[in-house]
C-alpha positions in Angstrom: -4.8 10.2 69.2 -5.7 9.6 65.6 -5.6 12.7 63.4 -8.2 13.4 60.7 -6.6 13.2 57.3 -8.1 16.0 55.1 -8.4 15.4 51.3 -5.8 16.8 49.1 -7.3 20.0 47.4 -5.8 21.2 44.1 -6.5 24.8 43.2 -4.9 24.1 39.9 -7.5 21.4 39.0 -10.3 23.8 40.0 -8.9 26.5 37.7 -8.6 24.0 34.9 -12.2 23.0 35.5 -13.4 26.6 35.5 -11.4 27.4 32.4 -12.6 24.3 30.5 -16.2 25.1 31.1 -15.6 28.8 29.8 -13.9 27.3 26.8 -16.6 24.8 26.0 -19.3 27.4 26.2 -17.4 29.5 23.7 -16.9 26.4 21.5 -20.6 25.8 21.6 -21.4 29.2 20.4 -18.8 28.8 17.5 -20.4 25.5 16.5 -23.9 26.9 16.6 -22.9 29.8 14.5 -20.9 27.8 12.0 -23.3 24.8 11.6 -26.5 24.8 13.8 -26.5 21.1 14.1 -28.7 20.0 17.0 -26.9 16.7 17.6 -23.4 18.3 18.0 -24.5 21.3 20.2 -26.7 19.0 22.3 -23.6 16.6 22.8 -21.5 19.6 23.9 -24.3 20.9 26.2 -24.2 17.6 28.0 -20.5 17.8 28.6 -20.8 21.3 29.9 -23.6 20.2 32.1 -21.4 17.5 33.5 -18.5 19.7 34.3 -20.8 22.3 35.9 -22.2 19.6 38.2 -18.6 18.8 39.2 -18.1 22.6 39.8 -21.3 22.8 41.9 -20.4 19.8 43.9 -16.8 21.2 44.5 -15.3 17.9 43.8 -11.6 17.8 43.3 -9.2 15.0 42.4 -6.4 14.2 40.1 -8.7 12.6 37.5 -10.5 15.8 37.1 -7.8 17.3 35.0 -7.8 14.3 32.7 -11.5 14.5 32.4 -11.3 18.3 31.5 -8.7 17.3 28.8 -11.0 14.7 27.4 -13.9 17.2 27.3 -11.7 19.8 25.6 -10.5 17.2 23.0 -14.1 16.1 22.3 -15.1 19.8 21.9 -12.3 20.2 19.4 -13.5 17.2 17.4 -17.0 18.6 17.4 -15.9 22.0 16.3 -13.7 20.5 13.5 -16.8 18.5 12.3 -18.9 21.6 12.3 -16.4 23.3 10.1 -16.0 20.3 7.8 -19.8 20.1 7.4 -20.0 23.8 6.8 -17.3 23.7 4.2 -19.1 20.8 2.5 -22.5 22.5 2.4 -21.0 25.7 0.8 -20.6 23.7 -2.4 -24.4 24.2 -2.8 -26.2 27.6 -3.2 -27.7 28.9 -0.1 -31.4 28.0 0.2 -31.2 25.5 -2.7 -32.9 22.2 -2.8 -29.4 20.6 -3.2 -28.2 22.1 0.1 -31.3 21.0 1.9 -30.8 17.5 0.6 -27.1 17.4 1.6 -28.1 18.5 5.1 -30.7 15.8 5.3 -28.1 13.1 4.2 -25.9 14.3 7.1 -28.4 15.1 9.8 -31.4 13.0 8.9 -32.6 10.5 11.3 -31.7 7.6 9.1 -28.1 8.8 8.4 -25.1 7.0 9.9 -23.7 10.4 11.1 -26.9 11.1 12.9 -26.9 7.8 14.5 -23.4 8.2 15.8 -24.0 11.6 17.2 -27.1 10.3 18.9 -25.1 7.5 20.4 -22.5 9.9 21.7 -25.3 12.0 23.3 -26.9 9.0 25.0 -23.4 8.0 26.4 -22.7 11.5 27.7 -26.2 11.7 29.3 -25.5 8.5 31.2 -22.2 9.8 32.5 -23.8 13.1 33.4 -26.4 11.3 35.4 -23.6 9.8 37.6 -22.4 13.3 38.5 -25.6 13.9 40.5 -24.2 11.7 43.2 -21.4 14.2 43.8 -23.8 16.9 44.9 -25.7 14.9 47.4 -23.3 15.5 50.4 -22.6 18.4 52.6 -19.3 20.4 52.3 -17.9 18.7 55.4 -19.0 15.3 54.2 -16.9 15.8 51.1 -13.7 15.7 53.3 -14.9 12.4 54.7 -15.9 10.9 51.3 -13.3 12.4 49.0 -12.1 9.1 48.1 -15.6 8.1 46.8 -15.8 11.3 44.7 -12.5 10.6 43.1 -13.6 7.1 42.2 -16.8 8.5 40.7 -14.8 11.1 38.7 -12.3 8.5 37.7 -15.1 6.3 36.4 -16.7 9.1 34.5 -13.2 9.9 33.0 -12.8 6.3 31.7 -16.4 6.1 30.4 -16.0 9.4 28.6 -12.8 8.2 27.0 -14.6 5.0 25.7 -17.6 7.2 24.4 -15.1 9.5 22.6 -13.4 6.5 21.0 -16.6 5.0 19.8 -17.7 8.2 18.4 -14.4 8.9 16.6 -13.7 5.4 15.2 -16.9 3.2 15.3 -16.6 0.4 12.8 -13.0 1.6 12.0 -14.4 4.6 10.2 -13.4 7.9 11.5 -16.3 10.4 12.1 -14.5 13.0 9.9 -14.2 10.5 7.1 -17.9 9.6 7.5 -19.0 13.2 7.2 -16.8 13.7 4.2 -18.1 10.5 2.6 -21.8 11.6 3.1 -21.1 15.1 1.8 -19.3 13.6 -1.2 -22.4 11.4 -1.8 -24.5 14.5 -1.7 -22.2 16.2 -4.2 -22.5 13.1 -6.5 -26.2 13.3 -6.2 -26.2 17.0 -7.1 -24.0 16.1 -10.2 -26.4 13.4 -11.1 -29.2 16.0 -11.1 -27.1 18.2 -13.4 -26.5 15.3 -15.8 -30.2 14.3 -15.7 -31.0 17.7 -17.2 -28.9 17.1 -20.2 -31.3 16.1 -23.1 -30.5 12.5 -24.0 -31.9 9.5 -25.9 -31.7 6.7 -23.4 -32.8 4.1 -25.9 -29.8 4.9 -28.0 -27.5 2.9 -25.6 -26.5 -0.5 -26.8 -28.0 -2.0 -23.6 -31.4 -0.4 -24.0 -34.5 -2.6 -24.4 -35.0 -1.1 -27.8 -31.8 -2.6 -29.0 -32.3 -6.1 -27.5 -32.7 -7.8 -30.8 -29.5 -6.3 -32.0 -27.6 -8.1 -29.1 -28.4 -11.7 -30.3 -24.9 -12.8 -31.3 -24.8 -16.6 -31.7 -21.9 -18.0 -29.9 -19.1 -19.1 -32.2 -20.2 -16.7 -35.0 -18.5 -13.6 -36.3 -15.2 -14.4 -34.6 -13.0 -13.2 -37.5 -14.5 -9.7 -37.6 -14.7 -9.5 -33.8 -10.9 -10.5 -33.6 -10.2 -7.7 -36.2 -12.0 -5.2 -34.1 -10.2 -6.3 -31.0 -6.9 -5.9 -32.8 -7.8 -2.4 -33.7 -8.8 -1.8 -30.1 -5.3 -2.8 -29.1 -3.7 -1.0 -31.9 -2.4 -4.0 -33.7 -4.0 -4.0 -37.2 -1.0 -5.9 -38.5 -2.7 -7.0 -41.7 -3.1 -3.3 -42.8 0.4 -2.3 -42.0 1.9 -0.7 -38.9 0.7 2.8 -39.9 -2.9 1.6 -39.4 -2.3 0.3 -35.9 -2.9 3.7 -34.4 -5.8 4.9 -36.6 -8.4 6.4 -34.2 -11.5 5.7 -36.4 -12.8 2.3 -37.6 -15.8 2.3 -40.1 -17.6 -1.0 -40.8 -19.6 -0.9 -44.0 -22.2 -3.5 -45.1 -25.4 -4.0 -46.8 -28.8 -4.2 -44.9 -29.2 -7.5 -43.0 -25.4 -8.4 -42.9 -25.3 -8.2 -39.1 -23.5 -4.9 -38.5 -25.7 -3.9 -35.6 -25.1 -7.3 -33.9 -21.4 -6.9 -34.3 -21.5 -3.3 -33.0 -23.5 -4.5 -30.0 -21.1 -7.3 -29.2 -18.1 -5.0 -29.6 -19.7 -2.5 -27.3 -20.3 -5.2 -24.7 -16.7 -6.4 -24.8 -15.4 -2.8 -24.6 -17.6 -2.1 -21.6 -16.3 -5.3 -20.0 -12.8 -4.0 -20.3 -13.7 -0.6 -18.9 -13.0 1.2 -22.3 -16.5 2.0 -23.6 -17.3 5.7 -23.2 -20.6 5.9 -24.9 -22.8 4.2 -27.6 -25.5 5.5 -29.9 -27.6 3.1 -32.1 -29.6 4.8 -34.7 -33.0 3.3 -35.6 -34.9 4.3 -38.8 -38.5 5.7 -38.2 -38.1 5.9 -34.4 -38.3 9.4 -32.7 -34.9 10.6 -31.2 -33.2 7.5 -32.7 -33.5 8.7 -36.3 -32.2 12.2 -35.7 -28.8 13.7 -34.9 -30.2 16.3 -32.5 -29.4 14.5 -29.3 -26.3 12.6 -30.3 -23.7 14.8 -28.6 -25.7 15.4 -25.5 -26.4 11.7 -25.2 -22.7 10.9 -25.7 -21.7 13.6 -23.1 -24.1 12.1 -20.6 -22.8 8.6 -21.0 -19.2 9.8 -20.9 -19.8 11.4 -17.6 -21.2 8.2 -16.1 -18.7 5.8 -17.6 -15.4 7.9 -17.3 -14.8 9.1 -13.7 -12.0 11.4 -14.9 -14.5 13.1 -17.2 -17.6 13.3 -14.8 -16.7 16.6 -13.1 -15.6 18.3 -16.3 -18.9 17.3 -18.0 -21.0 18.4 -15.1 -19.2 21.8 -15.0 -19.6 22.2 -18.7 -23.3 21.2 -18.6 -24.1 23.7 -15.8 -23.0 26.5 -18.1 -24.4 25.0 -21.2 -27.9 24.5 -19.8 -28.1 28.2 -18.8 -28.6 29.0 -22.5 -31.0 26.2 -23.6 -31.3 22.4 -23.2 -30.8 21.6 -26.9 -28.6 23.9 -29.1 -26.8 23.8 -32.4 -24.7 20.7 -33.0 -21.6 22.8 -33.1 -22.3 24.4 -29.7 -23.3 21.1 -28.1 -20.1 19.5 -29.3 -17.9 22.3 -28.1 -19.4 22.6 -24.7 -20.3 19.1 -23.8 -17.6 17.0 -25.5 -14.6 19.0 -26.6 -14.1 21.1 -23.5 -14.3 18.1 -21.0 -11.9 16.1 -23.3 -9.6 19.0 -23.3 -9.2 18.9 -19.5 -7.9 15.3 -19.7 -4.2 14.6 -19.6 -2.5 13.3 -22.9 -1.7 10.1 -21.0 -5.3 9.2 -20.5 -6.2 5.6 -21.8 -8.3 5.4 -24.9 -12.1 6.1 -24.7 -14.2 4.3 -27.2 -17.5 5.6 -28.7 -19.6 3.2 -30.8 -22.0 4.6 -33.3 -24.2 2.2 -35.1 -26.4 2.5 -38.3 -25.5 6.0 -39.4 -27.6 5.4 -42.5 -30.8 5.1 -40.3 -30.3 8.7 -39.2 -32.9 10.0 -41.7 -34.4 13.0 -40.0 -32.4 16.0 -41.2 -29.7 13.5 -42.2 -28.3 15.2 -45.4 -28.2 18.5 -43.6 -26.9 17.5 -40.2 -25.1 14.2 -40.4 -22.0 15.4 -42.3 -21.6 18.1 -39.7 -21.9 15.7 -36.9 -19.4 13.4 -38.4 -16.9 16.2 -39.1 -17.1 17.3 -35.4 -16.8 13.9 -33.9 -14.2 12.4 -36.2 -12.1 15.6 -36.1 -11.9 15.3 -32.3 -10.9 11.6 -32.6 -8.2 12.5 -35.1 -6.7 15.3 -33.0 -3.2 14.3 -31.8 -3.0 13.3 -28.1 -6.8 12.9 -27.6 -8.0 9.7 -26.1 -11.2 9.5 -28.3 -11.6 6.4 -30.5 -14.7 6.0 -32.7 -16.2 2.9 -34.2 -19.0 3.5 -36.8 -21.2 1.2 -38.8 -23.2 2.2 -42.0 -24.6 0.8 -45.2 -22.7 1.8 -48.4 -25.2 4.6 -49.0 -26.2 7.4 -48.5 -23.2 8.9 -50.2 -23.2 12.1 -48.1 -22.0 10.0 -45.1 -19.1 8.4 -47.0 -18.0 11.6 -48.6 -16.9 12.7 -45.1 -14.7 9.8 -44.8 -12.7 10.7 -47.8 -12.1 14.4 -46.9 -8.4 15.2 -47.0 -8.3 16.1 -43.2 -10.0 12.8 -42.1 -9.1 10.1 -44.6 -5.6 9.6 -43.1 -7.0 8.8 -39.8 -9.8 6.4 -40.9 -9.9 2.6 -41.5 -12.9 1.8 -43.7 -13.6 -2.0 -43.8 -16.2 -3.7 -45.8 -18.1 -6.6 -44.1 -17.7 -8.5 -47.5 -14.0 -9.0 -46.6 -15.3 -11.6 -44.1 -17.8 -13.3 -46.5 -15.7 -16.5 -46.5 -16.7 -17.1 -42.9 -20.3 -15.9 -43.1 -21.7 -19.1 -44.6 -20.2 -21.1 -41.8 -21.5 -18.6 -39.2 -25.1 -18.7 -40.6 -25.0 -22.5 -40.6 -24.0 -22.4 -36.9 -26.8 -20.0 -36.2 -29.4 -22.1 -38.0 -28.3 -25.4 -36.3 -28.2 -23.7 -32.9 -31.7 -22.3 -33.2 -33.2 -25.6 -34.5 -31.6 -27.5 -31.7 -33.4 -25.3 -29.1 -36.5 -27.5 -29.5 -36.6 -31.3 -29.6 -39.0 -31.5 -32.5 -37.1 -29.2 -34.8 -33.8 -30.7 -33.8 -34.8 -34.2 -34.9 -36.4 -32.7 -38.0 -33.1 -31.1 -39.0 -31.0 -34.2 -38.2 -33.3 -36.4 -40.2 -32.2 -34.6 -43.4 -29.0 -32.5 -43.0 -29.6 -30.9 -46.5 -32.5 -28.9 -45.0 -30.1 -26.8 -43.0 -27.8 -26.4 -46.1 -30.8 -25.2 -48.2 -31.8 -22.6 -45.7 -28.2 -21.3 -45.5 -28.0 -21.2 -49.3 -31.3 -19.2 -49.5 -29.9 -16.7 -47.0 -27.2 -15.5 -49.4 -24.9 -14.3 -46.6 -27.7 -12.2 -45.0 -28.0 -12.9 -41.3 -31.4 -11.2 -41.1 -32.7 -13.6 -43.8 -31.6 -16.5 -41.8 -33.0 -15.3 -38.5 -36.4 -14.4 -40.2 -36.5 -17.8 -41.9 -35.8 -19.7 -38.7 -38.3 -17.6 -36.7 -40.9 -18.4 -39.4 -40.1 -22.1 -39.3 -40.3 -22.2 -35.5 -43.7 -20.4 -35.1 -45.0 -23.7 -33.9 -41.8 -25.4 -32.8 -43.4 -28.5 -31.3 -45.6 -29.1 -34.5 -43.6 -31.3 -36.9 -46.1 -30.9 -39.7 -46.1 -27.0 -39.4 -42.3 -26.9 -39.5 -42.3 -29.1 -42.7 -45.0 -27.1 -44.4 -43.3 -23.8 -43.6 -40.0 -25.2 -44.9 -41.6 -26.2 -48.2 -43.0 -22.7 -48.5 -39.5 -21.2 -48.1 -38.1 -23.6 -50.7 -40.8 -22.8 -53.1 -40.1 -19.0 -52.9 -38.6 -17.9 -56.3 -36.6 -14.8 -56.8 -38.7 -12.1 -58.4 -37.1 -9.8 -60.8 -36.3 -6.4 -59.2 -36.8 -7.8 -55.6 -34.0 -8.7 -53.3 -34.0 -12.2 -51.5 -35.1 -10.5 -48.3 -38.1 -9.0 -50.0 -39.3 -12.3 -51.3 -38.9 -13.8 -47.9 -41.1 -11.1 -46.3 -43.7 -11.6 -49.0 -43.7 -15.4 -48.4 -44.0 -15.0 -44.7 -47.0 -12.5 -44.9 -48.8 -14.5 -47.6 -48.4 -17.8 -45.6 -49.8 -16.4 -42.3 -52.4 -14.3 -44.1 -53.3 -16.3 -47.3 -55.9 -14.8 -49.7 -58.8 -17.0 -48.4 -58.3 -15.4 -44.9 -58.2 -11.8 -46.2 -61.8 -10.8 -46.1 -62.4 -7.1 -45.9 -62.5 -6.8 -42.1 -59.4 -8.9 -41.7 -57.6 -7.0 -44.5 -58.4 -3.8 -42.7 -57.2 -5.0 -39.4 -53.9 -6.3 -40.9 -53.4 -3.0 -42.6 -54.0 -1.1 -39.4 -51.4 -3.4 -37.5 -48.8 -3.1 -40.3 -49.4 0.7 -40.3 -48.7 0.9 -36.6 -45.6 -1.2 -37.0 -44.3 1.4 -39.4 -45.5 4.7 -37.7 -45.5 4.1 -34.0 -42.7 6.4 -32.8 -41.8 5.0 -29.3 -38.5 3.1 -29.6 -39.8 0.4 -27.3 -43.0 0.0 -29.3 -46.5 0.1 -27.9 -48.7 -2.6 -26.4 -52.1 -3.7 -27.8 -53.7 -2.5 -24.6 -52.2 1.0 -25.0 -53.1 1.0 -28.7 -56.7 0.3 -27.8 -56.9 3.3 -25.5 -55.2 5.4 -28.1 -56.9 4.3 -31.4 -59.9 2.3 -30.2 -58.5 -0.9 -32.0 -59.6 -3.7 -29.7 -56.9 -6.0 -28.4 -59.2 -8.9 -29.6 -58.3 -7.8 -33.1 -54.7 -6.7 -32.9 -53.3 -9.6 -30.7 -54.2 -12.4 -33.2 -52.6 -10.6 -36.0 -49.4 -9.8 -34.0 -49.3 -13.5 -32.9 -48.9 -14.5 -36.6 -46.3 -11.8 -37.3 -43.8 -13.0 -34.6 -41.2 -14.0 -37.2 -40.8 -10.3 -38.1 -42.2 -8.6 -35.0 -41.1 -8.6 -31.4 -44.1 -9.6 -29.4 -45.0 -11.9 -26.5 -47.8 -14.3 -27.7 -51.3 -13.5 -26.5 -50.0 -10.8 -24.1 -52.0 -7.5 -24.6 -49.6 -5.7 -22.3 -46.5 -6.7 -24.3 -45.0 -4.0 -26.4 -44.6 -4.9 -30.2 -42.2 -3.5 -32.7 -40.4 -4.5 -35.9 -37.4 -6.6 -35.4 -35.3 -5.3 -38.2 -35.4 -2.0 -40.1 -35.5 -3.9 -43.5 -39.1 -5.0 -42.8 -40.2 -1.3 -42.3 -38.5 -0.4 -45.5 -40.2 -3.3 -47.3 -43.7 -2.3 -46.1 -43.5 1.4 -47.1 -42.0 0.6 -50.5 -45.1 -0.2 -52.9 -42.9 -1.8 -55.5 -41.5 -4.3 -52.9 -44.5 -5.0 -50.8 -47.3 -4.9 -53.4 -50.9 -3.7 -53.1 -51.9 -6.1 -50.3 -49.1 -5.4 -47.7 -48.0 -1.9 -48.6 -48.4 0.8 -45.9 -48.8 4.4 -46.6 -46.8 5.9 -43.8 -48.1 9.4 -44.3 -51.7 8.2 -43.9 -51.0 6.2 -40.8 -49.1 9.1 -39.2 -52.2 11.3 -40.0 -54.5 9.0 -38.3 -52.2 8.7 -35.3 -52.0 12.4 -35.2 -55.8 12.6 -35.1 -55.9 9.9 -32.3 -53.4 11.6 -30.2 -55.3 15.0 -30.4 -58.5 13.3 -29.5 -56.9 11.8 -26.4 -55.6 15.2 -25.4 -58.8 17.0 -26.0 -60.6 14.4 -23.8 -58.3 15.3 -20.9 -59.2 19.0 -20.8 -60.4 19.8 -17.3 -59.5 16.3 -16.0 -56.0 17.0 -14.6 -57.0 16.4 -11.1 -58.4 12.9 -12.0 -55.1 12.1 -13.8 -53.1 13.1 -10.7 -55.2 10.9 -8.5 -54.8 8.0 -11.0 -51.1 8.4 -10.9 -51.1 8.2 -7.2 -53.3 5.1 -7.1 -52.6 3.2 -10.3 -49.7 1.8 -12.3 -48.3 4.5 -14.6 -48.7 2.0 -17.4 -52.5 2.5 -17.2 -51.9 6.1 -18.6 -49.4 5.0 -21.3 -51.7 6.2 -24.0 -51.8 9.7 -22.4 -48.0 9.8 -22.4 -47.7 8.6 -26.0 -50.3 11.1 -27.3 -48.6 14.1 -25.6 -45.0 13.1 -26.5 -45.5 12.1 -30.2 -48.5 14.0 -31.5 -46.5 16.8 -33.1 -44.1 14.3 -34.8 -47.1 12.5 -36.4 -48.4 15.8 -37.5 -44.9 16.7 -39.1 -45.0 13.4 -41.1 -48.5 14.0 -42.5 -48.2 15.0 -46.2 -49.5 18.4 -47.4 -52.3 16.8 -49.4 -53.4 14.7 -46.4 -53.6 18.0 -44.4 -55.9 19.5 -47.0 -58.2 16.5 -47.1 -58.5 16.2 -43.3 -58.5 19.8 -42.1 -55.9 22.0 -40.5 -53.4 19.9 -38.3 -50.7 22.3 -37.7 -48.4 21.8 -34.7 -50.3 22.9 -31.7 -50.6 22.7 -28.0 -53.6 25.0 -27.7 -56.0 22.2 -26.7 -53.9 21.0 -23.9 -55.0 21.1 -20.3 -52.4 23.5 -18.7 -51.3 20.8 -16.3 -50.8 18.1 -19.0 -47.1 19.0 -19.6 -46.3 18.6 -15.8 -48.3 15.3 -15.7 -46.2 13.8 -18.6 -43.0 15.2 -17.1 -43.9 13.3 -13.8 -44.6 10.1 -15.8 -41.2 10.4 -17.3 -39.4 10.5 -14.0 -41.8 10.1 -11.0 -40.6 11.7 -7.7 -42.3 13.2 -4.6 -41.2 16.8 -5.4 -42.9 16.6 -8.8 -46.1 15.2 -7.3 -46.1 18.0 -4.8 -45.9 20.4 -7.7 -48.7 18.8 -9.6 -51.1 18.9 -6.6 -50.2 22.5 -5.9 -50.9 23.4 -9.5 -54.3 21.6 -9.3 -55.2 23.8 -6.3 -54.0 26.9 -8.1 -56.1 26.0 -11.1 -59.1 25.8 -8.9 -58.3 29.1 -7.3 -58.3 30.7 -10.7 -61.8 29.5 -11.2 -65.1 31.1 -9.8 -64.5 29.2 -6.5 -61.7 31.6 -5.6 -64.4 34.3 -5.3 -66.7 32.2 -3.2 -66.6 30.6 0.2 -64.0 28.1 -1.0 -61.5 30.8 -1.8 -59.9 31.1 1.6 -59.8 27.3 2.0 -58.1 26.9 -1.3 -55.6 29.6 -0.5 -54.8 27.8 2.8 -54.5 24.5 1.0 -52.0 26.0 -1.5 -50.0 27.6 1.3 -49.9 24.3 3.2 -48.9 22.2 0.1 -46.2 24.8 -0.7 -44.9 24.3 2.8 -44.1 20.7 2.1 -41.0 21.9 0.2 -39.4 22.8 3.4 -39.5 19.2 4.5 -39.2 17.4 1.1 -36.0 15.7 2.3 -37.7 14.1 5.2 -40.7 13.3 3.2 -38.9 11.5 0.4 -37.1 8.9 2.6 -38.3 6.0 4.8 -41.6 6.3 6.5 -42.0 9.9 5.5 -42.4 8.9 1.9 -45.3 6.5 2.8 -46.9 9.2 4.9 -46.8 11.9 2.2 -48.2 9.6 -0.4 -51.1 8.5 1.9 -51.8 12.2 2.6 -51.8 13.1 -1.1 -54.1 10.2 -1.9 -56.5 11.6 0.8 -56.2 15.1 -0.4 -57.0 14.6 -4.1 -60.5 13.3 -3.7 -61.3 16.5 -1.6 -60.2 18.7 -4.5 -62.1 16.5 -6.9 -65.2 17.2 -4.7 -64.6 20.9 -4.8 -64.4 20.7 -8.6 -67.5 18.7 -8.8 -69.4 21.2 -6.8 -68.3 24.0 -9.1 -69.2 22.0 -12.3 -72.5 21.1 -10.9 -73.3 24.7 -10.1 -72.3 25.7 -13.6 -74.5 23.1 -15.1 -77.4 24.1 -12.9 -77.2 27.7 -14.0 -77.1 26.6 -17.7 -80.4 24.6 -17.3 -82.7 27.0 -15.4 -85.4 26.8 -18.2 -88.0 25.2 -15.9 -88.2 22.0 -17.9 -89.7 19.0 -15.9 -86.6 16.9 -16.3 -84.4 19.5 -14.9 -86.4 20.2 -11.7 -85.1 17.0 -10.1 -81.5 18.3 -10.7 -82.5 21.7 -9.2 -83.7 20.1 -6.1 -80.5 18.0 -5.8 -78.5 21.1 -6.3 -80.3 23.0 -3.7 -79.6 20.2 -1.2 -75.9 20.4 -2.2 -75.9 24.2 -1.7 -77.5 23.9 1.8 -76.0 20.8 3.3 -73.3 19.2 1.2 -71.3 22.3 0.4 -71.3 23.1 4.1 -69.9 19.6 4.9 -67.3 19.9 2.1 -66.3 23.3 3.5 -65.9 21.9 7.0 -63.9 18.9 5.7 -61.4 21.1 3.8 -61.1 23.6 6.7 -60.3 20.7 8.9 -57.4 19.9 6.6 -56.1 23.5 6.6 -56.5 24.2 10.3 -55.7 20.9 11.8 -53.9 18.5 9.5 -51.5 20.8 7.7 -50.2 22.3 10.9 -48.5 19.0 11.6 -48.9 16.9 8.5 -46.5 14.3 9.5 -48.5 13.1 12.4 -50.7 10.1 11.8 -53.4 11.3 14.1 -53.8 14.4 11.8 -54.2 12.1 8.8 -56.8 10.2 10.6 -58.7 13.4 11.3 -58.5 14.3 7.6 -59.9 10.8 6.5 -62.7 11.0 9.1 -63.8 14.5 8.1 -64.0 13.6 4.5 -65.7 10.2 5.2 -68.5 12.1 7.2 -68.9 14.4 4.4 -69.6 11.5 2.0 -71.8 9.8 4.5 -74.0 12.8 5.0 -74.2 14.2 1.6 -73.8 11.2 -0.7 -71.6 13.5 -2.9 -70.4 10.5 -4.9 -73.8 10.0 -6.4 -74.3 13.7 -7.1 -70.9 13.8 -8.8 -71.6 10.8 -10.9 -75.0 12.4 -12.0 -73.3 15.7 -12.8 -70.6 14.0 -15.0 -73.4 12.0 -16.9 -75.5 15.2 -17.4 -72.5 17.1 -18.7 -71.8 14.5 -21.3 -75.3 14.5 -22.4 -75.7 18.2 -22.5 -72.7 18.3 -24.7 -74.6 16.2 -27.3 -77.7 18.2 -27.1 -79.7 15.3 -25.5 -82.3 15.9 -22.8 -81.3 15.1 -19.2 -82.7 12.0 -17.8 -83.4 11.3 -14.2 -81.5 8.5 -12.5 
């Protein structure tokens, strides 16, 4: 008789299973309390559900204990992750935007961490589904099929082990390391936001577009002086003696046009290539922020933080404290907080950090008052023993207040002052190489120069060691590079130019260039006026990148058809893309600006009165700003639907109006009225709009739209039937902040932008209704030509306002409850479209705007 073999039953395995379930439930509570991360707690829930199914099925086998051990190990991993994430998040203040953004980078649907947690959850759910087969037999049947249960549990054990391995080490990246990496990235992003708050002049960097013309070093030229600088860089200035090999400050002095800025740009480029450039600041005469010392230290600090990893954290910490007082502070405080304190934190063994400062003489705004202090602070830090700071400066021989600093007893022993004239023996050869290389760029000019080699020699002789003369002369020659006759004629003009007593060679060249492209026979009154306007804008426009003819037309009403032909003729002294009205134009070299504003040098025909031009530009800027009052909502919609470049004139007017006012002379003020610094005519939202144009981002746009709604709520509409609707809109828009992380990435960014574009016309319609009602009340005199308007307004009151109210309520009651869903967006669009179809509000709004304009001039209103 065969005996029935009963399955082996282990009470120990059952106890382990029960204990594991209790332990995992406690761990889940710990994870939830420490870091309420749905992905981690869901994964642990699935494991607990799996083990409970085994409990309920009363399955028992040797593999069960191993499965419990794996579950416990996974729970420990998840708990450790929760603690790691919690610790990482504590770096950011509770409730701050930075913490929310850090959470989004870890837990957001697009993050690698989220994807790995999701994959773990899917694997565990698949395993959990297999456990259902264990509970489908009777208790007696389990004795008969115990081997089958054991095989199922053993398979689940193997699959759980594989799932845990994938979760922990997918792509050879440990899950803990992945979390740390993402949190570190979040920390870096938060640091970047702190650095972005430091006021800085971005165009001061040697690589900025504003300094592109200074980076045109011709290959094979200036090698002797570059070698000298690289020798100083390495501390091997043997020709000055061993004691100079370690001097921390190098000053290159030279006259205007001798190529100092080109040398500084090339040296900065090579320093950066070797990882030694800490910061660069290139001054530019007459350009806002680049002719002032106010932002030098904050700009250098910002660049140091980004170029020197060892300094980044120290600058960020210093900036956090510094910015609590004010963005811009006194030079001494800025230097102490943002430069000295971070540098003090470096070890004495830190390799040298080079700072390049070009054209100190072009720092003319508050120069005599502040530049000596700036130099004393910066150079004293470089001279301090054990500090890694090294400074390279360039300047003209004047002004003297700069060079007096170099000779002070405390600094003189640490400074090497070198004149560019020391390298004059090589300059003639360098200029000849430059001229030949430029002429060789075009086949026609190349053959022209080779036909008579003396032509190149004559141009070199005329240059008198001035690189800017040679460059300007060649640009003048090559204005029509494929026209042999034009090249010869322009060459003859250059050769006929005689030195004028009291004028430098560069001045005579500038006169020759201008008189050739604008000969007396062409300077009829209208042309002379246009030429004077363009030359004036070249002198007075304050944007370091220049301004385009298209933007200038919107700002000053000078048509592009008038400015572009003149700029085309000035391309030997002006940076401008031929015939391109969207191309920004600006002076190539500061000497041309100096020539134009000096009456003795430029003469009656070409002289520019800078004060007068600044005065006109101030008026133009104020006119633009006044025209925008009450039109903030329109500007916001244009920012959403157009290229920001289309509003460049608004940006310029707001950013530079006060500086133009400051440059106006006192006599001009008396003649043109009171033009004191003012912001009283501004639309309250204009500052926010310009700030958004400076750095467009979804959070700023949300703030803009919310403030448009608030502005409407402060109007009479807040007391009418739109009051509650506008309140609901503001509340809904404010709610976007809670999901800004999700709304600024992937498809969320596209959805929020589409919703904003749909919302702005509704706000404009509300504003139109209010303005129309105001206009109607102002014209209740019973005149025949206003009766038609009254009938339209009545229709608007009875039908169109009702439709508008319904559309806005639909937004509040339906769309904003779940504004991420596309179907809600569709409902919003449909509601607004029905409103337009039924009420033809667009026609009424257009009529209202036309009538408002006419009423402002006192004209009678005409019917459409």
